[in-house]
C-alpha positions as CSV (number, residue, x, y, z in Angstrom):
1,X,-65.0,-11.5,64.2
2,X,-62.5,-13.3,65.9
3,X,-59.6,-15.5,65.0
4,X,-59.2,-18.6,66.8
5,X,-55.1,-18.3,66.4
6,X,-54.6,-21.7,67.8
7,X,-56.5,-23.7,65.2
8,X,-54.7,-21.4,62.5
9,X,-51.3,-22.4,64.2
10,X,-52.4,-25.9,64.2
11,X,-53.1,-25.8,60.7
12,X,-50.1,-24.1,59.5
13,X,-47.9,-26.4,61.5
14,X,-49.5,-29.5,60.1
15,X,-49.6,-28.4,56.7
16,X,-45.8,-27.4,56.9
17,X,-45.2,-30.6,58.1
18,X,-46.6,-32.3,55.9
19,X,-45.7,-30.5,52.8
20,X,-42.1,-30.9,53.8
21,X,-42.6,-34.7,54.4
22,X,-43.9,-35.1,50.9
23,X,-41.2,-33.4,49.2
24,X,-38.8,-35.6,50.8
25,X,-40.8,-38.8,49.9
26,X,-41.1,-37.6,46.6
27,X,-37.3,-37.0,46.4
28,X,-36.6,-40.5,47.6
29,X,-38.8,-41.9,44.5
30,X,-36.7,-39.3,42.2
31,X,-33.6,-41.0,43.6
32,X,-34.9,-44.2,43.7
33,X,-35.5,-44.3,40.0
34,X,-32.2,-42.5,38.9
35,X,-29.9,-44.5,41.2
36,X,-27.6,-46.8,39.3
37,X,-26.0,-50.0,40.9
38,X,-22.1,-49.9,41.0
39,X,-20.5,-51.8,37.9
40,X,-19.3,-55.0,38.5
41,X,-15.2,-55.3,37.6
42,X,-15.0,-56.6,34.1
43,X,-18.6,-56.0,33.6
44,X,-20.0,-54.3,30.6
45,X,-20.9,-51.1,32.0
46,X,-18.9,-49.4,29.3
47,X,-20.9,-50.6,26.6
48,X,-23.8,-48.3,27.7
49,X,-23.3,-44.8,26.5
50,X,-22.1,-42.9,29.4
51,X,-21.8,-45.9,31.6
52,X,-25.1,-45.8,32.9
53,X,-27.3,-48.4,34.0
54,X,-30.8,-48.6,35.1
55,X,-31.9,-48.6,38.9
56,X,-32.1,-52.1,40.7
57,X,-35.7,-53.8,41.2
58,X,-35.7,-53.1,44.6
59,X,-34.7,-49.4,44.2
60,X,-37.4,-48.7,41.6
61,X,-40.2,-50.6,43.2
62,X,-39.2,-48.6,46.7
63,X,-39.5,-45.6,44.1
64,X,-43.3,-46.2,42.6
65,X,-44.0,-47.0,46.3
66,X,-43.0,-43.5,47.0
67,X,-44.8,-42.2,44.4
68,X,-47.6,-43.9,45.0
69,X,-48.0,-42.4,48.7
70,X,-47.6,-39.0,47.0
71,X,-50.4,-39.6,44.8
72,X,-52.5,-40.6,47.7
73,X,-52.0,-38.1,49.8
74,X,-52.9,-35.8,46.8
75,X,-56.0,-37.4,46.6
76,X,-56.9,-37.5,49.8
77,X,-56.6,-33.4,50.0
78,X,-58.7,-33.2,47.4
79,X,-61.2,-35.5,48.9
80,X,-61.0,-33.3,51.7
81,X,-61.7,-29.8,49.8
82,X,-64.5,-31.1,47.6
83,X,-66.2,-33.1,50.7
């Protein structure tokens, strides 16, 4: 029995890169959903408990796109395992 160390190294390297990339994309999604725009002067941000306001529509859309990319990569991984 012989081990193809070059192929094993390639699998390890690609797995590590994809894992780090997916963690980064998921983190961007979390940040996008929790981002709070700066309150305007004289605004009513204090009316909301804690002064928290929702994320902007562009940030929320980007966050949902990040989550969709994560879901697509997971689905592709499951497809590769099953096929």
